[in-house]
N, CA, C and O atoms as a GROMACS GRO file, in nm:
protein
  348
    1MET      N    1   0.781  -0.821   0.140
    1MET     CA    2   0.695  -0.909   0.213
    1MET      C    3   0.560  -0.918   0.143
    1MET      O    4   0.512  -0.820   0.087
    2GLY      N    5   0.503  -1.033   0.146
    2GLY     CA    6   0.374  -1.051   0.082
    2GLY      C    7   0.288  -1.148   0.160
    2GLY      O    8   0.338  -1.228   0.239
    3ASP      N    9   0.159  -1.139   0.138
    3ASP     CA   10   0.069  -1.228   0.209
    3ASP      C   11   0.047  -1.358   0.130
    3ASP      O   12   0.110  -1.379   0.027
    4ARG      N   13  -0.040  -1.441   0.180
    4ARG     CA   14  -0.061  -1.572   0.124
    4ARG      C   15  -0.117  -1.570  -0.018
    4ARG      O   16  -0.104  -1.668  -0.092
    5ALA      N   17  -0.178  -1.461  -0.057
    5ALA     CA   18  -0.235  -1.453  -0.192
    5ALA      C   19  -0.125  -1.456  -0.299
    5ALA      O   20  -0.153  -1.491  -0.414
    6TYR      N   21  -0.002  -1.421  -0.264
    6TYR     CA   22   0.108  -1.416  -0.360
    6TYR      C   23   0.196  -1.540  -0.354
    6TYR      O   24   0.301  -1.544  -0.418
    7HIS      N   25   0.156  -1.641  -0.277
    7HIS     CA   26   0.237  -1.762  -0.265
    7HIS      C   27   0.219  -1.849  -0.389
    7HIS      O   28   0.121  -1.922  -0.402
    8SER      N   29   0.315  -1.840  -0.479
    8SER     CA   30   0.320  -1.927  -0.596
    8SER      C   31   0.460  -1.918  -0.653
    8SER      O   32   0.531  -1.820  -0.631
    9GLU      N   33   0.498  -2.018  -0.725
    9GLU     CA   34   0.633  -2.018  -0.783
    9GLU      C   35   0.655  -1.904  -0.882
    9GLU      O   36   0.763  -1.845  -0.881
   10PRO      N   37   0.558  -1.870  -0.970
   10PRO     CA   38   0.582  -1.756  -1.059
   10PRO      C   39   0.610  -1.625  -0.984
   10PRO      O   40   0.694  -1.546  -1.026
   11HIS      N   41   0.538  -1.604  -0.872
   11HIS     CA   42   0.563  -1.482  -0.794
   11HIS      C   43   0.701  -1.486  -0.730
   11HIS      O   44   0.773  -1.387  -0.730
   12ARG      N   45   0.737  -1.602  -0.674
   12ARG     CA   46   0.869  -1.615  -0.612
   12ARG      C   47   0.981  -1.594  -0.714
   12ARG      O   48   1.080  -1.527  -0.685
   13GLU      N   49   0.965  -1.651  -0.832
   13GLU     CA   50   1.067  -1.635  -0.936
   13GLU      C   51   1.077  -1.489  -0.982
   13GLU      O   52   1.186  -1.440  -1.008
   14ALA      N   53   0.962  -1.421  -0.992
   14ALA     CA   54   0.963  -1.280  -1.034
   14ALA      C   55   1.038  -1.194  -0.933
   14ALA      O   56   1.108  -1.100  -0.970
   15VAL      N   57   1.023  -1.226  -0.805
   15VAL     CA   58   1.095  -1.151  -0.701
   15VAL      C   59   1.244  -1.180  -0.709
   15VAL      O   60   1.326  -1.089  -0.696
   16GLN      N   61   1.280  -1.308  -0.730
   16GLN     CA   62   1.422  -1.345  -0.738
   16GLN      C   63   1.490  -1.284  -0.861
   16GLN      O   64   1.606  -1.246  -0.854
   17VAL      N   65   1.418  -1.275  -0.972
   17VAL     CA   66   1.474  -1.216  -1.094
   17VAL      C   67   1.513  -1.071  -1.070
   17VAL      O   68   1.610  -1.022  -1.127
   18ARG      N   69   1.436  -1.004  -0.985
   18ARG     CA   70   1.464  -0.863  -0.953
   18ARG      C   71   1.574  -0.847  -0.847
   18ARG      O   72   1.606  -0.735  -0.808
   19GLY      N   73   1.630  -0.959  -0.802
   19GLY     CA   74   1.743  -0.953  -0.709
   19GLY      C   75   1.704  -0.944  -0.563
   19GLY      O   76   1.787  -0.906  -0.480
   20SER      N   77   1.581  -0.979  -0.529
   20SER     CA   78   1.537  -0.975  -0.391
   20SER      C   79   1.510  -1.116  -0.340
   20SER      O   80   1.493  -1.210  -0.418
   21ILE      N   81   1.506  -1.128  -0.211
   21ILE     CA   82   1.473  -1.256  -0.148
   21ILE      C   83   1.322  -1.259  -0.127
   21ILE      O   84   1.268  -1.171  -0.060
   22PRO      N   85   1.253  -1.360  -0.181
   22PRO     CA   86   1.108  -1.365  -0.163
   22PRO      C   87   1.072  -1.398  -0.019
   22PRO      O   88   1.113  -1.501   0.035
   23MET      N   89   0.994  -1.311   0.043
   23MET     CA   90   0.944  -1.333   0.179
   23MET      C   91   0.792  -1.337   0.171
   23MET      O   92   0.724  -1.248   0.220
   24LEU      N   93   0.742  -1.440   0.108
   24LEU     CA   94   0.599  -1.456   0.087
   24LEU      C   95   0.547  -1.565   0.182
   24LEU      O   96   0.602  -1.675   0.188
   25ALA      N   97   0.442  -1.532   0.255
   25ALA     CA   98   0.384  -1.629   0.347
   25ALA      C   99   0.330  -1.748   0.268
   25ALA      O  100   0.271  -1.732   0.162
   26ARG      N  101   0.350  -1.865   0.321
   26ARG     CA  102   0.304  -1.986   0.253
   26ARG      C  103   0.163  -2.022   0.300
   26ARG      O  104   0.127  -2.002   0.416
   27ARG      N  105   0.086  -2.074   0.208
   27ARG     CA  106  -0.050  -2.118   0.242
   27ARG      C  107  -0.042  -2.241   0.331
   27ARG      O  108   0.043  -2.328   0.314
   28GLY      N  109  -0.135  -2.246   0.427
   28GLY     CA  110  -0.142  -2.362   0.515
   28GLY      C  111  -0.053  -2.352   0.637
   28GLY      O  112  -0.067  -2.434   0.728
   29GLU      N  113   0.037  -2.256   0.643
   29GLU     CA  114   0.121  -2.240   0.761
   29GLU      C  115   0.047  -2.156   0.863
   29GLU      O  116  -0.033  -2.070   0.827
   30PRO      N  117   0.071  -2.180   0.991
   30PRO     CA  118   0.004  -2.100   1.094
   30PRO      C  119   0.054  -1.955   1.091
   30PRO      O  120   0.167  -1.928   1.049
   31HIS      N  121  -0.030  -1.865   1.136
   31HIS     CA  122   0.009  -1.724   1.143
   31HIS      C  123   0.114  -1.707   1.252
   31HIS      O  124   0.136  -1.797   1.332
   32GLY      N  125   0.176  -1.593   1.255
   32GLY     CA  126   0.276  -1.567   1.356
   32GLY      C  127   0.416  -1.563   1.300
   32GLY      O  128   0.512  -1.556   1.376
   33SER      N  129   0.428  -1.567   1.169
   33SER     CA  130   0.561  -1.562   1.109
   33SER      C  131   0.620  -1.421   1.112
   33SER      O  132   0.738  -1.402   1.085
   34GLY      N  133   0.536  -1.323   1.145
   34GLY     CA  134   0.582  -1.185   1.147
   34GLY      C  135   0.551  -1.111   1.018
   34GLY      O  136   0.558  -0.988   1.014
   35LEU      N  137   0.517  -1.184   0.914
   35LEU     CA  138   0.483  -1.119   0.789
   35LEU      C  139   0.344  -1.056   0.800
   35LEU      O  140   0.251  -1.119   0.851
   36GLY      N  141   0.331  -0.937   0.754
   36GLY     CA  142   0.201  -0.871   0.756
   36GLY      C  143   0.166  -0.806   0.887
   36GLY      O  144   0.051  -0.766   0.906
   37THR      N  145   0.261  -0.793   0.978
   37THR     CA  146   0.229  -0.735   1.108
   37THR      C  147   0.212  -0.584   1.101
   37THR      O  148   0.150  -0.526   1.190
   38VAL      N  149   0.264  -0.519   0.998
   38VAL     CA  150   0.250  -0.374   0.986
   38VAL      C  151   0.173  -0.338   0.860
   38VAL      O  152   0.196  -0.233   0.801
   39ARG      N  153   0.083  -0.424   0.818
   39ARG     CA  154   0.009  -0.399   0.696
   39ARG      C  155  -0.099  -0.292   0.714
   39ARG      O  156  -0.128  -0.218   0.620
   40TRP      N  157  -0.158  -0.284   0.832
   40TRP     CA  158  -0.270  -0.193   0.851
   40TRP      C  159  -0.237  -0.046   0.828
   40TRP      O  160  -0.327   0.026   0.784
   41PRO      N  161  -0.116   0.004   0.854
   41PRO     CA  162  -0.090   0.146   0.822
   41PRO      C  163  -0.104   0.175   0.672
   41PRO      O  164  -0.151   0.283   0.634
   42VAL      N  165  -0.063   0.081   0.589
   42VAL     CA  166  -0.074   0.100   0.444
   42VAL      C  167  -0.221   0.101   0.404
   42VAL      O  168  -0.265   0.187   0.328
   43GLU      N  169  -0.297   0.004   0.456
   43GLU     CA  170  -0.440  -0.001   0.424
   43GLU      C  171  -0.513   0.123   0.474
   43GLU      O  172  -0.603   0.173   0.407
   44ARG      N  173  -0.474   0.173   0.592
   44ARG     CA  174  -0.535   0.294   0.646
   44ARG      C  175  -0.505   0.414   0.556
   44ARG      O  176  -0.592   0.497   0.531
   45SER      N  177  -0.381   0.423   0.509
   45SER     CA  178  -0.344   0.535   0.422
   45SER      C  179  -0.419   0.529   0.290
   45SER      O  180  -0.465   0.632   0.240
   46LEU      N  181  -0.430   0.409   0.232
   46LEU     CA  182  -0.505   0.396   0.107
   46LEU      C  183  -0.652   0.430   0.129
   46LEU      O  184  -0.716   0.490   0.042
   47SER      N  185  -0.706   0.392   0.242
   47SER     CA  186  -0.845   0.426   0.273
   47SER      C  187  -0.862   0.576   0.281
   47SER      O  188  -0.961   0.630   0.230
   48ARG      N  189  -0.768   0.644   0.343
   48ARG     CA  190  -0.776   0.790   0.351
   48ARG      C  191  -0.761   0.855   0.214
   48ARG      O  192  -0.824   0.957   0.186
   49MET      N  193  -0.679   0.796   0.128
   49MET     CA  194  -0.665   0.849  -0.007
   49MET      C  195  -0.797   0.837  -0.083
   49MET      O  196  -0.835   0.927  -0.158
   50HIS      N  197  -0.866   0.725  -0.062
   50HIS     CA  198  -0.990   0.701  -0.136
   50HIS      C  199  -1.110   0.775  -0.078
   50HIS      O  200  -1.220   0.768  -0.133
   51GLN      N  201  -1.090   0.847   0.032
   51GLN     CA  202  -1.196   0.933   0.082
   51GLN      C  203  -1.217   1.051  -0.011
   51GLN      O  204  -1.322   1.115  -0.009
   52ASN      N  205  -1.118   1.079  -0.091
   52ASN     CA  206  -1.129   1.185  -0.191
   52ASN      C  207  -1.188   1.125  -0.318
   52ASN      O  208  -1.124   1.048  -0.388
   53ARG      N  209  -1.311   1.162  -0.345
   53ARG     CA  210  -1.381   1.101  -0.458
   53ARG      C  211  -1.308   1.123  -0.590
   53ARG      O  212  -1.313   1.038  -0.679
   54ARG      N  213  -1.240   1.235  -0.601
   54ARG     CA  214  -1.169   1.264  -0.725
   54ARG      C  215  -1.057   1.163  -0.751
   54ARG      O  216  -1.022   1.138  -0.866
   55LEU      N  217  -1.002   1.106  -0.645
   55LEU     CA  218  -0.898   1.004  -0.661
   55LEU      C  219  -0.957   0.865  -0.670
   55LEU      O  220  -0.902   0.778  -0.738
   56TRP      N  221  -1.068   0.843  -0.602
   56TRP     CA  222  -1.130   0.711  -0.601
   56TRP      C  223  -1.188   0.679  -0.739
   56TRP      O  224  -1.168   0.570  -0.793
   57VAL      N  225  -1.262   0.776  -0.795
   57VAL     CA  226  -1.315   0.765  -0.931
   57VAL      C  227  -1.232   0.862  -1.014
   57VAL      O  228  -1.248   0.983  -1.001
   58ARG      N  229  -1.148   0.812  -1.096
   58ARG     CA  230  -1.054   0.899  -1.168
   58ARG      C  231  -1.125   0.973  -1.281
   58ARG      O  232  -1.159   0.916  -1.384
   59TYR      N  233  -1.147   1.103  -1.256
   59TYR     CA  234  -1.212   1.188  -1.356
   59TYR      C  235  -1.111   1.252  -1.451
   59TYR      O  236  -1.142   1.281  -1.566
   60ASP      N  237  -0.990   1.273  -1.401
   60ASP     CA  238  -0.888   1.342  -1.480
   60ASP      C  239  -0.824   1.248  -1.581
   60ASP      O  240  -0.782   1.137  -1.547
   61LYS      N  241  -0.819   1.293  -1.704
   61LYS     CA  242  -0.754   1.213  -1.808
   61LYS      C  243  -0.605   1.241  -1.815
   61LYS      O  244  -0.528   1.157  -1.860
   62ARG      N  245  -0.566   1.360  -1.771
   62ARG     CA  246  -0.424   1.396  -1.775
   62ARG      C  247  -0.352   1.340  -1.652
   62ARG      O  248  -0.398   1.356  -1.539
   63ASP      N  249  -0.241   1.273  -1.677
   63ASP     CA  250  -0.165   1.213  -1.568
   63ASP      C  251  -0.109   1.316  -1.472
   63ASP      O  252  -0.104   1.292  -1.351
   64ASP      N  253  -0.067   1.432  -1.524
   64ASP     CA  254  -0.007   1.532  -1.436
   64ASP      C  255  -0.108   1.587  -1.336
   64ASP      O  256  -0.072   1.614  -1.221
   65LEU      N  257  -0.233   1.603  -1.376
   65LEU     CA  258  -0.336   1.650  -1.284
   65LEU      C  259  -0.366   1.544  -1.178
   65LEU      O  260  -0.380   1.576  -1.060
   66TYR      N  261  -0.375   1.420  -1.220
   66TYR     CA  262  -0.402   1.312  -1.125
   66TYR      C  263  -0.288   1.301  -1.024
   66TYR      O  264  -0.313   1.286  -0.905
   67GLU      N  265  -0.165   1.309  -1.071
   67GLU     CA  266  -0.049   1.304  -0.982
   67GLU      C  267  -0.051   1.421  -0.883
   67GLU      O  268  -0.019   1.404  -0.766
   68ALA      N  269  -0.090   1.539  -0.931
   68ALA     CA  270  -0.096   1.656  -0.844
   68ALA      C  271  -0.199   1.637  -0.734
   68ALA      O  272  -0.174   1.671  -0.618
   69PHE      N  273  -0.315   1.583  -0.768
   69PHE     CA  274  -0.417   1.560  -0.667
   69PHE      C  275  -0.376   1.448  -0.571
   69PHE      O  276  -0.412   1.451  -0.454
   70MET      N  277  -0.301   1.350  -0.620
   70MET     CA  278  -0.249   1.244  -0.532
   70MET      C  279  -0.152   1.305  -0.430
   70MET      O  280  -0.159   1.274  -0.311
   71GLU      N  281  -0.064   1.391  -0.478
   71GLU     CA  282   0.032   1.454  -0.387
   71GLU      C  283  -0.038   1.546  -0.288
   71GLU      O  284   0.001   1.552  -0.171
   72LEU      N  285  -0.140   1.616  -0.332
   72LEU     CA  286  -0.217   1.702  -0.242
   72LEU      C  287  -0.286   1.617  -0.135
   72LEU      O  288  -0.286   1.654  -0.017
   73ALA      N  289  -0.345   1.506  -0.173
   73ALA     CA  290  -0.410   1.418  -0.076
   73ALA      C  291  -0.308   1.362   0.023
   73ALA      O  292  -0.337   1.351   0.142
   74GLN      N  293  -0.189   1.327  -0.026
   74GLN     CA  294  -0.085   1.276   0.064
   74GLN      C  295  -0.041   1.384   0.162
   74GLN      O  296  -0.019   1.355   0.280
   75ALA      N  297  -0.028   1.506   0.115
   75ALA     CA  298   0.010   1.616   0.203
   75ALA      C  299  -0.098   1.640   0.308
   75ALA      O  300  -0.067   1.668   0.424
   76MET      N  301  -0.225   1.630   0.268
   76MET     CA  302  -0.334   1.650   0.363
   76MET      C  303  -0.336   1.540   0.469
   76MET      O  304  -0.365   1.566   0.586
   77ILE      N  305  -0.305   1.416   0.428
   77ILE     CA  306  -0.298   1.306   0.523
   77ILE      C  307  -0.185   1.330   0.623
   77ILE      O  308  -0.203   1.313   0.743
   78CYS      N  309  -0.069   1.369   0.572
   78CYS     CA  310   0.045   1.398   0.660
   78CYS      C  311   0.015   1.513   0.754
   78CYS      O  312   0.047   1.506   0.873
   79TRP      N  313  -0.046   1.618   0.702
   79TRP     CA  314  -0.080   1.734   0.784
   79TRP      C  315  -0.177   1.695   0.896
   79TRP      O  316  -0.158   1.734   1.011
   80SER      N  317  -0.280   1.619   0.863
   80SER     CA  318  -0.377   1.580   0.966
   80SER      C  319  -0.312   1.489   1.070
   80SER      O  320  -0.345   1.496   1.188
   81ARG      N  321  -0.221   1.404   1.025
   81ARG     CA  322  -0.151   1.315   1.118
   81ARG      C  323  -0.060   1.396   1.212
   81ARG      O  324  -0.059   1.372   1.333
   82LEU      N  325   0.014   1.490   1.158
   82LEU     CA  326   0.101   1.575   1.241
   82LEU      C  327   0.019   1.663   1.334
   82LEU      O  328   0.055   1.683   1.450
   83HIS      N  329  -0.090   1.716   1.282
   83HIS     CA  330  -0.174   1.805   1.362
   83HIS      C  331  -0.236   1.729   1.480
   83HIS      O  332  -0.244   1.783   1.590
   84SER      N  333  -0.277   1.606   1.458
   84SER     CA  334  -0.338   1.529   1.566
   84SER      C  335  -0.235   1.486   1.670
   84SER      O  336  -0.268   1.469   1.787
   85ASP      N  337  -0.108   1.468   1.628
   85ASP     CA  338  -0.004   1.429   1.722
   85ASP      C  339   0.038   1.543   1.813
   85ASP      O  340   0.075   1.519   1.928
   86PHE      N  341   0.034   1.665   1.763
   86PHE     CA  342   0.082   1.778   1.841
   86PHE      C  343  -0.027   1.857   1.909
   86PHE      O  344   0.002   1.942   1.994
   87CYS      N  345  -0.151   1.833   1.877
   87CYS     CA  346  -0.260   1.911   1.938
   87CYS      C  347  -0.340   1.828   2.035
   87CYS      O  348  -0.435   1.878   2.095
   0.00000   0.00000   0.00000
């Protein structure tokens, strides 16, 4: 699924080449198609990831260290989410 920013024939063709059905919202159509209704959880998660300055401004040159800090940040997000649900 994609928002209106990706509505173009090159994007649609790129999705079809990969064997998927393009579900890209068209420009000029009214909202309510159902596309983008669950976008905010992704944006919220990315926002939480970028609260860690080390990930927002990439200081690490080594990919393995950056990946490790990404996984640590993801684990911290999951932990805080689980902790808030049960407490």
